N, C-alpha and C positions, 0 to 999 in steps of 0.2 A: 775558364770554367764558369758556368752560370751559377750565381748564388741563389739558393732557395732558402727562404726564411722559415724557421721552424717554430713550433710552439714554445713559448718561454717556460723556463723552469720556475718552480715556486719561489726560489730565491730571487730570480730576476724580477718576478712580479712584485715581490715585496720591496725591492730596491726601486723599481720604476714608479711605485705609488707615491714616492716622495717628490717626483718630478712631474710638473704639470705644464702642458702647452696650451695657452689660451689663444683661441682663434675667433674670427668674426662670425656673426650670425647667432642663431638660436639653437636650442638643443637638437632640433631635427634638421638643421641646415646641412647642406652637402659638404661644407668644409669640415664640420665636426664628424659627420658619419664617415666620410672618406678617409680623413686623417686618423681617425680612431682605428680603422682597418689597417692603415699603412704603418702607424707608429704605436699601436696598442701594446706591443711587446716591450716598448721602451719607456713610454711616458703616458700619463693620463692626458686626454684631450678634452678641453672644456670650452664651451662657447662663452663669449663675453660681449656680445652686442656689436655696435659699430666700431670702426677703426679708431676714432678719437678716444673712445672709452679704453681701448686696449693700449694705445700709446700713453695715455695718462697713467693707467695702472702700471705699465712697465716702468715709468719714471718713479712712481711712488713706492713700488714694492721691491725694487732691485736690491736695496741694502738689506731688507729684512727677509727676503725670500729668494736667495740666489738660485734655487732650483725651480723657479717659475720662469717660463719662457713665453714669448709673445710673437705672434705671426699675423701680419696684416696684408691686405691687398696693396698693390702698387699705387693705385689712384694717381695723385699728382706728383708723386716722388720721382725725381730724376735718376738717371743711371748712376751718377756718382754717389748719391745718397743711398741707393739700393745696395751698391757694391760695398760701401762702408759698413752697412749693417751686417753683412756676412763676414767681411774681413775682421771686424772687431768683436764678433760674437764669441763668447760672452764678454761684455765690456763692463768691468766693475766700476768704471768712472761714469758711466751713463746708465745703460739699461740693457736688458736681455731681449732686445727687439729685433726681429727679422722682417724684411719686406720682400714679398714675392718679386722676382725679377720680371715675371710676366704680369699682366694686368690682374688676373684672378686665378684661383685654382682651376676654374673651368677651362682656362686657356691651355693648360697642360693636358687636360682630358680631351681636348680637340686635336691633339697631335694625330695625324692620319695613321702613322705607323703603329701607334699605340691602339687606336680604335680597331685596326685591322686584326688585332689579336683576340678580339672579343668573340665568344661563341654565339652571341646574340645578334651579330651583324647579319642582315638579310639582303644586303645589296653588294654589288661588286666594288672594287676600289675606285674606278673612275666615277661611279655614281656617288660614292661617299665623298670624294674630293670635290666634286661638283656641288654637292649640297653645302659643304662647309664654305667653299668660296662664294657661292651664291648668297648665302645668308650674311657673310661678312661684307660682301659688296653692297648689299641692301642697306647696311647700317653705316657704311664708311663715312659718308659726308656728314651725317648727324653726329657720329662719334667724334669726328675731327672738329666740328664746330663746338661740341661740348668740351672737348679737351682744351680748346682755346679759352672758353669761358672759365674753366677750372684754373688754368694758368693765370689769367687776369685776376681772378678772385684771390688766389694765393699770393700773388705779387702785391696786391693792394692791401691785404690785411696784415702784412708783416708789421712788426712793431716799428713805428715811425716817429713817435713823439714821447718825450720824457716829461714827468711831472716837475714842477718847480721845486727845487731842493733848498731854497732859502726864502726868507720872508721879504727880502729887500725889494723885489719888484712888485710886491703885493701888500704894501704897507696900508693902503687905503682901498676903499671899495672901487673908486674910479681908477686908481693905479693898477689894481689887479685886473680890471676889465680891459684896460689898455694893453697891459702885458699879454693877456690872453689873446686879444684880437691881433696883436702885432707879432705873435710868436712866429718865427720864420718857418717852423715846421709845417704850419698850415698852408703857407704859400707854396712850399715845396711839394706838399701832398696834392694840392690843386693842380700843380703843373704836371706831377707824375700821373695823376688820374687822367688828365687830358691827353698826355702822350700815350698812355697804355690803351685808352679807349678810342683813340683817333682811328678813322676809317683805314688809313694807310697802314697803321700798326696792326690792326686786326687782320687785314688782308695778308700782311707779311707773315703773321703767326699762323694763319690758316694754311697758307701755301707751304710753310715749313713743316707743319704737322702732316699734311697730305703727302709730302715728299718722304717723310720718315715712315709713314704707314705703307705707302705704295711702292717705295723704291723707284719711283718714276714710271711704274707700270699700272695704268688704269685703263681697262679693267684689271683687277687684281690677278696676280700670278703667284703660285707657290714658289718659294725660293727667292722672291724679290720683296723687299720692304719688311716691315715688322708688324704687319696687320694681324697675323695670327697670334702674335704675342700681346698686342696692346689694345685691340678692339675689345668691346665688352663681351667676354666669353660667357658670362652669366645669361646673356640674351640669345646667344647663338646656340649654345649647347642644347637647350630644350627642343629646338626645332630639329637639329641633327638627330637627336635621340628618338624623337617622334617619327621622323621620316625613314630612318635607316636601321632601326633596331626593334626586335620583338623580344620582350622579356616576360616570362610567365611568373606568377606567384606560386606559392606552395601547392595550390589547388589546380594549377594549370591555366588559370585565367590571366589574360595579359595585363601587366602593370601599366599605369598611366601616370603622367605628371611627375611631380617631385620624387615619388617612390621609385619610378622607373629610372630616373637619372641617378638616384642614390645607389640603386642596385648595380647599375653599370659602373659607377665610380668605384664601388667596393670590389667588383670583379677585376677591374683594371689594376687597382692598387694592391691586389693580392698576387700579381704577376711577379716573377723573379726580379729582384732589385735592378740587376744589370740591364733589364729590358725597358726600364722606365726613363723618362726624360732626365737629363743631367741635374737639373735643379732639385728634383725630387730625391735623387741619389745623394746629393749634397746635404739636403735637409736631414735625411736619415743619418748621414755620417756625423753631422755636427751635434745632433741630439744624442746619438749613441756615445759620442766622445765625452759627453757630460756625465754619463753614468759610470765612467771609468775614473772620475776625479775623486 
């Protein structure tokens, strides 16, 4: 049986007001607009800027506001870290932080089977799929290279040296300078930087990233690789919406730009829950479970 979400009761609205989901972006961002439509009967949805702001807030506020929840884009996070965020949510020992399994919310909106349910679609299924694949193919190599850069940046910025915890090595000006210059962590870091940025290492990372994205099929093919999950959906969705959809405003004039994307997102996320991608169903379920505590 297909689940149809109903308007919340006044009691449910009062209860959900205590629960807040913080997401990336600004007040008019697609994340806030779409998730407000999707989860508005359960939780208040508020934007909180870039992901590092949200991650820091999640750590700082968990103890004081257990009904505050936080959702960020996948970005550089690996599969294991993403899965842990869902398995442990809510985690009283850490924070109430969830990480999208796909790159961004837009990657869910690019699901062909979901887009085909829109009343605003003005092309047939082969044309829609061709448009999605074409735009992803166009960005494939740049996105793969950028993912390698992100991996290197995250690897090299991890905490790698500790402060001196006693005065013994630093009794005098010269002794402190010598201890600083001879600290083994600096030599180790120089070696790590060289190994991470070596041509052979970069080439290996790039090849592995392309293999993950394409599944060994280049040009891209639906059903092979994780390109539809992990490429920058934020850059692909606007083109697909522009080329494949016509959405009127209240006066009948065609919407353009971000407003058009937001309206499509709202339409799709009003669909019966069972027809949405699994991750969205899971998000709805974990938030709903918090209101029952």
